[in-house]
C-alpha positions as CSV (number, residue, x, y, z in Angstrom):
1,M,93.8,82.3,122.7
2,R,94.7,84.2,125.9
3,E,92.7,84.5,128.8
4,A,91.8,88.1,129.4
5,A,93.8,90.0,132.4
6,P,91.4,91.1,135.2
7,I,90.6,94.6,135.2
8,D,88.3,96.2,138.3
9,A,86.0,99.1,138.8
10,T,88.8,101.8,139.5
11,D,89.7,100.7,135.4
12,R,86.9,100.4,134.2
13,A,86.4,104.1,135.4
14,I,89.5,105.5,134.4
15,I,89.2,103.9,130.8
16,D,86.2,104.9,130.8
17,G,86.4,108.2,131.4
18,L,89.9,108.8,129.5
19,Q,88.6,108.4,125.6
20,G,88.3,111.7,125.7
21,G,88.3,115.5,127.7
22,F,91.6,114.8,129.3
23,P,92.8,117.9,130.6
24,I,95.0,120.0,129.4
25,C,97.3,121.2,132.0
26,E,100.6,121.2,133.8
27,R,100.3,117.8,135.4
28,P,97.0,116.0,133.9
29,Y,97.5,112.8,134.6
30,A,97.2,114.8,138.3
31,A,94.0,115.9,137.4
32,A,92.6,112.8,135.5
33,A,93.8,111.2,138.1
34,G,92.0,113.6,141.7
35,S,88.4,112.4,139.1
36,F,88.8,108.2,139.8
37,G,89.8,109.0,144.1
38,I,93.5,107.9,142.5
39,S,97.1,109.3,143.1
40,E,98.6,110.7,139.9
41,T,101.2,107.1,140.6
42,E,98.8,104.8,140.4
43,L,96.5,106.6,138.0
44,L,100.1,105.6,135.6
45,E,100.8,102.6,136.9
46,R,97.6,100.9,136.7
47,L,97.6,101.9,132.3
48,Q,101.2,101.1,132.2
49,R,99.8,97.7,133.2
50,M,97.0,97.5,131.6
51,L,99.2,98.9,128.1
52,A,101.3,95.8,129.1
53,T,98.7,93.0,129.6
54,R,97.1,94.3,126.6
55,V,93.5,95.8,128.3
56,L,95.0,98.9,126.3
57,T,96.6,99.0,122.9
58,R,97.1,101.9,122.8
59,F,96.7,105.8,125.6
60,G,97.6,108.6,123.9
61,P,96.1,111.5,121.7
62,M,94.3,111.6,118.1
63,F,96.4,114.2,115.7
64,Q,94.5,115.4,112.5
65,V,98.9,114.8,110.7
66,E,97.8,117.0,108.1
67,R,96.8,120.2,110.6
68,M,100.7,120.1,111.1
69,G,101.7,119.6,107.7
70,G,102.0,115.9,107.4
71,A,100.1,113.0,106.1
72,F,98.6,109.4,107.1
73,V,97.5,106.7,104.8
74,L,96.3,103.6,105.1
75,A,97.8,101.2,103.8
76,A,98.0,96.8,102.5
77,M,100.2,94.2,102.0
78,C,99.6,90.7,101.0
79,V,102.2,88.8,102.9
80,P,102.6,85.0,102.7
81,D,102.1,82.7,104.9
82,A,105.6,82.0,105.2
83,E,106.7,85.2,105.9
84,W,104.4,86.2,108.0
85,L,106.8,87.4,110.9
86,R,109.6,88.6,108.9
87,V,107.9,91.3,107.6
88,L,105.8,92.1,110.9
89,E,109.7,92.9,112.3
90,I,110.1,94.8,110.1
91,V,107.1,96.9,108.9
92,N,106.7,97.8,111.9
93,A,109.9,98.9,113.0
94,F,109.6,101.8,110.9
95,P,108.1,104.9,113.2
96,E,105.4,105.6,110.7
97,V,103.7,102.8,110.4
98,A,101.3,102.1,113.3
99,H,98.0,100.5,113.9
100,N,99.2,96.7,112.3
101,Y,96.8,94.3,112.5
102,R,96.4,91.1,110.4
103,R,93.5,91.0,108.6
104,E,92.6,86.7,107.7
105,S,91.1,86.1,103.9
106,D,90.7,82.4,102.2
107,R,91.8,84.1,98.9
108,N,94.8,83.5,97.6
109,G,96.8,86.7,97.1
110,A,94.1,88.9,98.4
111,F,95.7,91.7,101.4
112,N,96.4,90.2,105.0
113,M,98.4,92.9,105.8
114,W,96.6,96.0,106.7
115,F,98.2,99.8,109.3
116,V,98.8,102.8,108.7
117,L,101.2,104.7,107.9
118,A,101.5,108.7,109.1
119,T,104.8,111.0,108.4
120,E,106.0,115.3,109.0
121,T,105.5,115.4,105.3
122,V,103.4,114.7,102.5
123,D,105.8,113.5,100.7
124,G,107.4,111.8,103.6
125,I,104.6,109.1,102.7
126,D,106.0,107.7,98.9
127,A,109.5,107.4,100.6
128,A,107.9,105.5,103.4
129,V,105.9,103.1,100.9
130,R,109.5,102.8,98.9
131,Q,111.7,102.0,102.4
132,I,108.9,99.7,103.6
133,E,109.2,97.4,99.9
134,E,113.1,97.7,99.9
135,A,113.3,95.8,103.0
136,S,110.5,93.8,102.6
137,G,110.8,92.7,99.2
138,L,107.0,92.8,98.9
139,P,104.7,96.0,97.2
140,V,102.4,98.2,99.4
141,F,98.9,99.3,98.7
142,P,99.1,103.4,99.8
143,F,94.9,103.5,100.4
144,P,94.9,107.6,100.3
145,K,91.3,109.5,102.7
146,L,89.3,111.0,100.4
147,Q,86.9,112.3,102.3
148,E,86.9,112.3,106.2
149,Y,84.7,111.5,108.8
150,F,83.7,112.2,111.8
151,V,82.8,109.3,114.7
152,E,83.4,110.5,118.1
153,M,82.8,106.3,119.3
154,K,83.6,105.4,123.3
155,L,83.6,101.9,124.2
156,A,82.1,102.2,127.8
157,V,83.6,98.6,129.9
158,R,81.3,96.2,131.2
159,S,81.7,94.0,134.0
């Protein structure tokens, strides 16, 4: 297990403060930095460090891709352990793939690779699924969204 990267009170304030309400202006990082009492450069450096050390795994906006004509689905694969790294590299090489993670299972043949596919068009999902299947040699199982729920979950960082 990897040792947790150290974060200080300013890092905690940044994580807590940027989980919603990011400024929309000409220099949003400068505006956000001011609310933490630091410079724009320091905010950007801290975000880069937290991403590099995996304190944060992602920093960016959330979009309603369907409102822009696109589509997304949760997808899963059954990847044999011996093939895991090969398939992981293949799947992660696709720009349409996000949030790829491994789910352990004690059942043979259970879905153990889960990822989100997001495409610019509705037809792009089927094309991405086919391309991943061809490249990996394994089937991809897309699970389209049937109903949407809005859960605004903000997680406070504890010391």
